[in-house]
C-alpha positions as CSV (number, residue, x, y, z in Angstrom):
1,X,-54.4,195.7,198.3
2,X,-56.3,192.5,197.5
3,X,-54.4,189.3,197.1
4,X,-55.4,187.3,194.1
5,X,-55.3,183.6,194.5
6,X,-56.6,182.7,191.0
7,X,-54.6,179.8,189.6
8,X,-52.6,179.4,192.9
9,X,-52.4,176.0,194.6
10,X,-51.3,175.6,198.2
11,X,-50.0,172.4,199.9
12,X,-50.2,172.2,203.7
13,X,-48.5,169.5,205.8
14,X,-50.6,168.2,208.7
15,X,-49.4,166.0,211.5
16,X,-51.7,163.1,212.6
17,X,-52.6,165.2,215.7
18,X,-53.5,168.2,213.6
19,X,-55.6,166.0,211.3
20,X,-57.4,164.6,214.3
21,X,-58.3,168.0,215.7
22,X,-61.9,168.3,216.7
23,X,-62.9,170.8,214.0
24,X,-60.4,170.4,211.2
25,X,-63.1,170.6,208.6
26,X,-64.6,173.8,210.0
27,X,-61.1,175.3,210.2
28,X,-60.3,174.4,206.6
29,X,-63.7,175.7,205.5
30,X,-63.3,179.0,207.3
31,X,-59.8,179.4,205.9
32,X,-61.0,178.8,202.4
33,X,-63.8,181.3,202.8
34,X,-61.5,184.0,204.3
35,X,-58.8,183.5,201.7
36,X,-61.0,183.0,198.6
37,X,-58.9,180.0,197.6
38,X,-60.8,177.4,195.6
39,X,-61.1,174.2,197.6
40,X,-59.6,172.2,194.6
41,X,-56.5,174.2,194.9
42,X,-55.8,173.2,198.5
43,X,-53.8,170.0,199.1
44,X,-53.5,168.6,202.6
45,X,-50.5,166.4,203.0
46,X,-50.7,163.7,205.7
47,X,-48.8,160.6,206.6
48,X,-49.8,157.3,205.2
49,X,-50.9,156.2,208.7
50,X,-53.6,158.9,208.7
51,X,-55.0,157.7,205.3
52,X,-55.0,154.1,206.4
53,X,-56.5,154.7,209.8
54,X,-59.9,153.0,209.9
55,X,-61.1,155.1,212.9
56,X,-64.6,156.3,212.1
57,X,-63.7,159.9,213.0
58,X,-60.8,159.8,210.6
59,X,-62.9,158.3,207.8
60,X,-65.6,160.9,208.4
61,X,-63.1,163.7,208.2
62,X,-61.6,162.4,205.0
63,X,-65.1,162.2,203.5
64,X,-66.0,165.7,204.6
65,X,-62.8,167.2,203.2
66,X,-63.4,165.5,199.9
67,X,-67.0,166.8,199.9
68,X,-65.5,170.3,200.3
69,X,-63.4,169.7,197.3
70,X,-60.1,169.6,199.2
71,X,-57.4,167.1,198.1
72,X,-55.8,164.9,200.8
73,X,-52.5,163.4,199.7
74,X,-50.1,160.9,201.2
75,X,-47.0,163.0,202.2
76,X,-44.7,160.1,201.3
77,X,-46.0,159.9,197.8
78,X,-45.7,163.7,197.4
79,X,-42.1,163.7,198.7
80,X,-41.2,160.8,196.3
81,X,-42.6,162.6,193.3
82,X,-40.5,165.8,193.9
């Protein structure tokens, strides 16, 4: 049986430690490839502190995820909107 992910969006909560993992972009890219999920349908929810972090590694990861087409959202804003 094949799982169809057409039209499905998935939100994943990430801790600051998970976001800072050495190969988060590679892990996300591999998961997208294996699952067949379109990158625009993946939303990574992180704390505001991750988004505001000016660490070059964090900024680079945010840019790479955006280039993949993955959305990164402030978890607080997402929670407030529900």
